[in-house]
C-alpha positions in Angstrom: 21.6 37.0 9.6 18.8 34.5 10.3 15.2 35.5 9.7 13.4 38.8 9.7 9.8 39.8 10.1 7.8 42.3 8.1 4.8 44.1 9.5 1.7 42.2 8.6 -0.5 43.5 5.9 -3.5 41.3 6.8 -5.1 43.9 9.2 -5.6 46.4 6.4 -8.5 44.4 4.9 -9.8 42.6 8.0 -12.7 44.8 9.1 -14.1 45.3 5.6 -13.8 41.6 4.9 -15.5 40.7 8.2 -18.5 42.8 7.2 -18.8 41.8 3.6 -17.5 38.3 3.3 -17.5 36.2 6.5 -16.0 33.3 4.7 -13.0 35.3 3.4 -12.7 36.9 6.9 -12.4 33.5 8.6 -9.7 32.4 6.1 -7.7 35.5 6.8 -8.0 35.1 10.5 -6.5 31.6 10.1 -3.6 33.0 8.1 -2.9 35.8 10.6 -2.4 33.1 13.2 0.4 31.5 11.3 4.1 32.3 11.7 4.7 34.9 9.0 8.4 35.1 8.1 10.4 35.6 5.0 13.8 34.1 5.1 17.0 35.7 4.0 18.9 33.5 1.7 22.3 33.3 3.4 23.4 29.7 3.0 24.1 27.6 6.0 27.5 26.2 7.0 28.3 22.8 5.6 27.9 20.4 8.5 30.3 17.9 6.9 32.8 19.7 4.7 35.1 16.7 4.5 38.8 16.7 3.9 39.9 20.1 2.8 43.5 19.3 2.0 42.8 19.2 -1.8 42.3 23.0 -1.8 46.0 23.5 -1.0 46.8 22.5 -4.6 44.3 24.9 -6.1 46.3 28.0 -6.9 43.9 29.8 -9.3 40.2 29.7 -10.0 38.9 26.5 -11.6 36.2 26.9 -14.3 34.8 24.1 -16.5 31.9 22.1 -17.6 30.3 19.7 -15.2 27.4 17.2 -15.6 23.7 17.7 -14.8 23.8 14.3 -13.1 25.8 15.6 -10.1 25.0 17.7 -7.1 28.4 19.3 -6.6 29.7 19.7 -3.0 30.2 23.3 -2.0 33.2 22.3 0.1 35.1 20.0 -2.2 37.3 20.6 -5.3 35.2 19.5 -8.3 36.3 17.6 -11.4 35.5 19.6 -14.5 36.1 19.5 -18.2 37.4 22.3 -20.5 36.3 20.4 -23.7 33.4 21.8 -25.7 30.0 20.7 -24.3 27.8 19.2 -26.9 24.0 19.1 -26.3 21.3 17.6 -28.5 17.8 18.9 -28.8 14.6 18.8 -30.8 13.0 21.9 -32.1 10.8 23.2 -29.3 12.8 21.4 -26.6 14.5 22.8 -23.5 17.9 21.3 -22.5 20.2 21.9 -19.5 23.9 22.2 -18.8 26.0 22.8 -15.7 29.3 24.6 -15.3 31.3 24.7 -12.1 33.5 27.3 -10.5 36.0 26.5 -7.7 37.6 29.5 -6.0 41.2 29.4 -4.7 40.6 32.8 -3.2 37.5 34.8 -2.5 35.9 36.2 -5.7 34.1 39.4 -5.2 32.0 39.2 -8.3 31.5 36.5 -10.9 29.8 37.6 -14.2 28.4 34.9 -16.5 27.3 35.6 -20.1 26.4 33.5 -23.1 26.8 34.4 -26.7 24.3 33.7 -29.4 24.6 30.2 -30.7 25.2 30.3 -34.5 24.8 27.9 -37.4 25.7 30.0 -40.4 23.0 32.6 -40.6 20.7 30.7 -38.2 20.8 31.8 -34.6 19.6 30.6 -31.2 19.6 34.0 -29.5 21.2 34.4 -26.1 17.9 35.5 -24.8 16.7 31.9 -25.1 19.5 30.8 -22.7 18.8 31.3 -18.9 21.6 31.4 -16.3 21.1 30.2 -12.8 23.3 30.2 -9.7 23.0 26.9 -8.0 22.2 27.4 -4.3 22.8 25.1 -1.4 20.2 24.0 1.2 20.3 21.9 4.3 18.9 18.4 3.8 18.3 15.4 6.1 18.2 11.7 5.2 15.5 9.0 5.2 16.0 8.3 8.9 16.0 12.1 9.7 18.9 11.7 12.1 21.5 13.6 10.2 22.0 16.5 7.9 24.0 17.6 4.8 24.4 20.6 2.6 23.1 19.8 -1.0 23.0 21.7 -4.3 19.4 22.1 -5.5 18.1 25.6 -5.6 18.3 27.5 -8.9 18.2 31.3 -8.7 18.2 33.2 -12.0 21.2 35.5 -11.9 24.3 36.2 -13.9 26.4 37.8 -11.1 27.4 36.6 -7.7 30.3 36.1 -5.3 32.2 32.9 -4.4 34.0 32.5 -1.1 37.5 31.1 -0.9 37.8 27.4 -1.1 34.2 27.0 -2.2 32.6 25.6 -5.3 29.7 27.2 -7.0 27.9 25.5 -9.9 26.1 27.5 -12.7 23.0 26.0 -14.4 22.0 26.9 -17.9 18.8 26.1 -19.8 18.7 26.5 -23.6 15.2 26.8 -25.2 15.1 25.9 -28.9 12.3 27.6 -30.9 10.0 25.3 -32.8 10.9 27.3 -35.9 14.6 26.8 -35.5 16.5 25.3 -38.4 18.1 21.9 -37.8 21.9 21.9 -37.6 24.8 22.3 -35.2 24.9 25.6 -33.3 28.0 26.9 -31.6 28.7 29.6 -29.1 30.6 30.5 -25.9 29.8 30.8 -22.2 32.0 33.5 -20.7 32.8 33.6 -17.0 34.6 36.7 -15.7 36.1 36.3 -12.2 37.7 39.4 -10.8 39.8 40.1 -13.9 40.1 36.6 -15.1 38.1 35.5 -18.2 37.2 31.9 -18.8 35.5 30.7 -22.1 33.6 27.5 -22.3 32.6 26.3 -25.8 29.0 25.1 -26.2 27.3 23.4 -29.1 23.7 22.3 -29.6 22.8 19.8 -32.3 19.3 20.7 -33.2 17.5 17.7 -34.8 14.8 18.0 -37.4 12.0 16.9 -35.1 9.5 19.2 -33.4 8.3 19.0 -29.8 4.8 20.5 -29.2 4.3 23.4 -26.8 4.0 22.3 -23.1 0.3 23.0 -23.1 -0.2 20.5 -25.8 1.9 17.7 -24.3 0.0 14.5 -23.6 1.9 13.8 -20.4 -0.6 14.1 -17.5 1.4 16.1 -14.9 -0.3 16.6 -11.6 1.8 18.4 -9.0 -0.3 19.7 -6.2 -0.2 23.5 -5.7 -0.4 25.3 -2.4 -1.4 29.0 -2.7 -1.6 29.3 1.1 2.2 28.7 1.4 2.9 31.7 -0.9 0.7 34.1 1.1 2.4 33.0 4.4 6.0 33.1 3.0 5.7 36.6 1.6 3.3 37.9 4.3 0.7 39.3 2.0 -3.1 39.2 2.2 -4.5 35.9 1.0 -6.1 36.3 -2.5 -4.9 39.9 -2.8 -3.4 41.2 -6.0 0.0 41.0 -4.3 -0.7 37.3 -3.7 -1.6 36.5 -7.3 1.3 38.5 -8.6 3.8 36.6 -6.4 2.2 33.3 -7.5 2.5 34.1 -11.2 6.2 33.2 -11.8 5.9 30.1 -9.5 2.9 28.7 -11.5 4.5 29.7 -14.8 7.3 27.3 -14.1 4.6 24.6 -13.5 2.8 25.5 -16.7 6.1 25.4 -18.6 6.5 21.8 -17.5 3.1 20.9 -19.0 1.0 20.8 -15.8 -2.6 19.6 -16.5 -4.4 19.9 -13.1 -5.5 22.7 -10.9 -5.5 21.7 -7.2 -8.5 23.0 -5.2 -9.4 22.5 -1.6 -13.2 22.5 -1.1 -13.2 21.8 2.6 -10.9 22.9 5.4 -7.7 20.9 5.9 -8.5 17.9 3.7 -5.3 16.2 4.9 -5.4 17.6 8.4 -2.4 19.9 9.0 0.2 17.7 7.5 2.0 20.7 5.8 3.2 23.9 7.4 0.5 25.8 5.5 -2.7 23.8 5.7 -5.2 24.0 2.8 -8.2 26.1 3.7 -11.6 25.7 1.9 -11.9 27.7 -1.3 -15.7 27.5 -1.1 -17.6 29.1 1.7 -20.6 27.2 3.2 -23.1 29.2 5.1 -26.3 27.9 6.8 -28.8 30.7 7.0 -31.1 31.6 9.9 -33.9 30.0 7.9 -31.9 26.7 7.6 -31.1 27.2 3.9 -27.6 26.7 2.5 -25.6 29.3 0.7 -22.3 28.7 -1.1 -19.6 31.3 -1.9 -17.5 30.4 -4.9 -15.5 33.7 -5.0 -12.2 32.3 -4.0 -12.6 29.1 -6.0 -13.4 31.0 -9.2 -10.6 33.4 -8.8 -8.1 30.6 -8.2 -9.3 28.5 -11.1 -9.4 31.5 -13.5 -5.9 32.5 -12.5 -4.5 29.0 -13.1 -6.3 28.8 -16.4 -4.8 32.1 -17.4 -1.4 30.4 -16.9 -2.4 27.8 -19.4 -3.2 25.1 -16.8 -6.7 24.2 -17.9 -7.1 20.5 -18.5 -8.5 19.4 -15.2 -9.8 20.8 -11.9 -9.3 18.4 -8.9 -11.3 19.2 -5.8 -10.2 17.8 -2.4 -12.3 16.2 -1.0 -15.4 14.4 0.2 -13.3 12.1 2.3 -11.0 14.2 4.6 -8.7 12.4 6.9 -10.5 13.8 9.9 -14.1 13.3 8.6 -14.8 16.8 9.9 -16.7 19.5 7.9 -17.0 23.2 8.6 -19.6 25.8 7.8 -20.6 29.3 9.0 -23.8 29.3 11.0 -25.7 32.6 10.8 -28.0 31.8 13.6 -25.1 31.5 16.1 -22.7 33.8 14.2 -20.0 31.2 14.5 -18.1 28.6 12.6 -19.5 25.1 13.3 -17.7 21.8 12.9 -19.6 18.6 12.3 -18.2 15.1 12.2 -19.6 12.4 9.9 -18.4 9.0 8.8 -18.9 8.2 5.2 -22.2 6.4 4.9 -23.9 8.2 7.8 -27.2 9.9 7.1 -25.6 13.2 8.2 -22.8 12.8 5.7 -25.3 12.7 2.8 -27.5 15.5 4.3 -24.5 17.8 4.5 -22.9 17.0 1.1 -25.8 16.4 -1.2 -27.1 20.0 -1.4 -23.5 21.2 -1.7 -22.7 18.9 -4.6 -25.9 19.8 -6.4 -25.2 23.5 -6.1 -21.5 23.1 -6.9 -22.4 21.1 -10.1 -24.8 23.8 -11.2 -22.1 26.5 -10.6 -19.5 24.5 -12.5 -21.9 24.0 -15.4 -22.6 27.7 -15.5 -18.9 28.4 -15.7 -18.3 25.7 -18.4 -16.0 23.8 -16.0 -18.1 20.7 -15.0 -16.6 18.4 -17.6 -13.1 19.3 -16.4 -13.8 18.8 -12.7 -13.1 15.8 -10.5 -13.9 15.2 -6.9 -10.5 14.1 -5.7 -10.0 11.4 -3.1 -6.7 9.7 -2.2 -5.8 6.5 -0.4 -9.2 5.8 1.2 -10.8 2.4 2.0 -13.3 0.8 -0.5 -16.3 1.3 1.7 -15.6 5.0 2.0 -15.0 5.4 -1.7 -18.3 3.7 -2.4 -20.2 5.9 0.1 -18.7 9.1 -1.4 -19.3 7.9 -4.9 -23.0 7.2 -4.1 -23.5 10.8 -2.8 -21.8 12.2 -5.9 -23.9 10.3 -8.3 -27.1 11.1 -6.4 -26.3 14.8 -6.7 -25.4 14.6 -10.4 -24.7 11.6 -12.5 -22.0 13.5 -14.4 -19.7 13.9 -11.4 -16.3 12.3 -11.9 -13.8 11.0 -9.3 -10.0 11.2 -9.2 -7.6 9.8 -6.7 -4.7 7.6 -5.6 -5.6 4.0 -5.4 -3.3 1.1 -5.0 -6.0 -1.5 -4.7 -9.7 -2.2 -5.3 -9.6 -3.2 -9.0 -13.4 -3.6 -8.7 -13.6 0.2 -8.3 -11.3 1.2 -11.1 -14.1 1.7 -13.7 -15.8 4.2 -11.4 -12.7 6.5 -11.2 -12.0 8.9 -14.0 -8.3 9.6 -13.1 -6.3 7.0 -11.1 -2.8 7.2 -9.7 -1.0 4.2 -8.3 2.1 4.2 -6.1 5.4 3.4 -7.8 6.3 0.5 -5.5 2.8 -0.9 -5.3 1.7 -0.5 -8.9 -0.5 -3.6 -9.1 -2.9 -2.2 -11.8 -2.8 -4.8 -14.6 -1.9 -4.0 -18.2 -5.3 -4.7 -19.5 -6.8 -2.1 -17.1 -4.4 0.5 -18.4 -5.3 -0.4 -22.0 -9.0 -0.3 -21.2 -8.7 3.1 -19.5 -6.6 4.5 -22.3 -9.4 3.6 -24.7 -12.0 5.2 -22.5 -9.9 8.4 -22.1 -9.4 7.8 -18.4 -5.9 8.7 -17.2 -3.7 6.3 -15.3 -0.6 7.9 -13.6 1.8 6.8 -10.9 3.1 8.7 -7.9 5.9 9.0 -5.4 5.8 10.8 -2.1 7.7 10.2 1.1 8.6 6.9 -0.5 10.1 5.0 -2.1 13.7 5.8 -1.3 14.4 5.5 -5.0 13.5 6.8 -7.4 12.3 10.1 -5.9 12.7 13.8 -6.1 14.1 14.7 -2.7 16.6 17.5 -2.4 19.3 14.9 -2.0 18.0 12.4 -4.6 20.3 11.8 -7.6 19.1 14.4 -10.2 18.6 11.7 -12.9 15.9 10.1 -10.8 13.6 13.0 -11.5 14.2 12.5 -15.3 13.5 8.8 -14.7 9.9 9.5 -13.9 9.0 10.3 -17.5 10.8 7.3 -18.8 9.1 5.0 -16.3 5.7 6.4 -17.3 6.4 5.7 -21.0 7.7 2.2 -20.3 4.7 1.0 -18.2 2.1 2.8 -20.3 1.1 5.4 -17.7 -0.3 8.7 -18.9 1.9 10.7 -16.5 3.0 11.4 -13.0 1.5 12.7 -9.7 3.3 14.3 -6.8 1.5 15.6 -3.7 3.5 18.7 -3.2 4.7 21.3 -5.7 5.2 24.3 -3.3 4.1 23.3 0.2 7.1 25.1 1.5 8.8 24.6 4.9 9.5 27.6 7.1 12.7 28.6 5.3 13.0 26.5 2.1 15.7 28.6 0.5 18.2 27.7 3.2 16.8 24.6 5.0 14.6 22.0 3.3 14.0 19.8 6.4 10.6 19.2 7.7 9.2 17.6 10.8 7.9 14.5 9.1 9.3 13.6 5.7 12.7 13.6 3.9 13.9 17.0 2.7 12.2 18.2 -0.5 9.2 15.9 -0.2 7.0 19.0 0.4 8.2 21.1 -2.5 9.7 20.9 -6.0 10.5 24.6 -6.5 11.6 27.5 -4.3 9.9 30.9 -3.7 12.5 32.6 -5.9 13.3 30.0 -8.4 13.2 26.5 -9.7 15.3 23.5 -8.8 17.7 20.9 -10.3 14.9 18.4 -9.6 12.3 20.3 -11.5 14.5 20.9 -14.5 15.4 17.2 -14.7 11.7 16.2 -14.2 10.9 18.3 -17.2 13.6 16.5 -19.1 11.9 13.2 -18.5 8.5 14.6 -19.5 10.0 15.8 -22.8 11.5 12.3 -23.3 7.9 10.9 -22.8 6.7 13.2 -25.5 9.5 12.2 -27.9 8.7 8.5 -27.3 5.0 9.1 -28.0 5.8 10.8 -31.3 8.4 8.1 -32.4 7.0 4.8 -31.2 4.8 4.3 -34.3 7.8 4.9 -36.5 10.3 2.8 -34.5 8.2 0.3 -32.5 10.9 -2.3 -32.0 13.6 0.2 -31.1 11.4 2.1 -28.7 10.4 -1.2 -27.0 14.1 -2.1 -26.5 15.0 1.3 -25.2 12.2 1.3 -22.6 12.7 -2.2 -21.2 15.0 -1.2 -18.4 12.5 1.4 -17.1 9.6 -1.0 -16.4 10.7 -2.1 -13.0 8.5 -1.0 -10.0 11.5 -1.3 -7.6 14.8 0.4 -7.9 17.7 -1.2 -6.0 20.3 0.9 -4.2 23.0 0.0 -6.7 21.0 0.8 -9.9 23.0 3.3 -12.0 20.1 5.5 -13.0 22.4 8.1 -14.5 23.7 5.6 -17.0 20.2 4.4 -17.8 18.9 7.8 -18.6 22.0 9.0 -20.5 22.1 5.8 -22.6 18.3 5.9 -23.4 18.4 9.6 -24.2 21.3 9.1 -26.7 19.6 6.1 -28.3 16.3 8.0 -28.6 18.0 11.0 -30.3 20.1 8.8 -32.5 16.8 7.3 -34.0 16.0 10.8 -35.3 19.3 10.8 -37.3 18.5 7.6 -39.1 15.7 8.9 -41.3 
């Protein structure tokens, strides 16, 4: 099966773009040079299927409830439960469940359906329950010297086939309306397998507490978006209507998780080419024949307006004044060519190039009403460079704000509007967090290619994604940052491995759906919101619940599943006491 190529659509608009918009033309030329493939989604063989003798005892299809804490092996016989599954939710919350099917013989078609959940005359309609087939992708490990097949990809479908002697999980999300009545709702999941019908009872205990809409959550979620990956994967013209249409469901998933930040690249390749699809500049910079500078904000504006239309409108982060390569590009009309210049922060040329741009950019943002939402984003750069960039920013406009990842330099904290510190190196002191909270300056933490635990790799225990929200609440952070929401590898739907980092480090979702990691991350964010709403009412109890989540190191033997399960139950039980 493998890959297939589609005829490129880029050429259709190339000539017109070259004449009218040299900046957009140059961006398209770059994208045309990339490998443009769309992967079929036939799953790979399991490189380590393990002992298969247990299947000899399986004489008929096994269907039952599993747990959202487990990534079930496709090759092994699962342990399931036929007892009714009981979930607990606030009004306005989304909760998950996982069922598991194990086929003794090949099943040509599985059909999954869910009834309305009823509590007397009150109903959670089946339309509020989404059904996903759990897909398997190849993953590597921390040393990148081996591979495995892991359950992670969630594709919304209620019909699929299962091969003989294979396991196929089914994931469910149940969204409770804010206007739902409190009480216990009951219904049935029905799984039809080639003439066999299996019924799994499901109940949801809806508590009389209301969770705000995701747009109104306080949690400062900052997962970096990569629009260039979408254009490459689907082989559509960059910034075309097709491109935006394809991005809409992907970014809707992000908005539904309460995302606050729009990721913008304002120079070419701010992080070199560390991802398969490098970030191009969304702002064209042209030096006229007369030496004057002209700036084209067309792409930047369309991208920001699109993301705001999705409800992601709290902050605009612009990367960066401190690229890893210290190289800046512009279009030179005199030579009719793209020119690259190299400046170290603090050089006179650095200021000469950036100062007019930052002045013009500030004026543009003010005209759009976006200046107070915008940050110049800089991550993990030395103090001297931060100060040099900060000086140019303030010279251009005193209102410019800075955002970035900083694990050091407490003397610079007050100059940064939005700070993120690494989970294992979180040395920011409690009094800094309190001071910044009072000033309305966010403090988040982040994970990336490290630490090993907790993290959100395709092979990480699912509960570690939920842990992020609990850890943020326990330490006093405002939220969580991760450097890659959808910087997809070549074929993410079948193989999550990348040349550099552990599988899944580059992306949290798939081109055609969400993931177990993303759903569990949202679970932790909702827990953060619950804690925020309950801590004034139950200060001592909340303090006790959060204590285990304060550590900035997670040992290999930590039972994170038990931590999250216990804390979740205790938090929900508080709501039953009054």
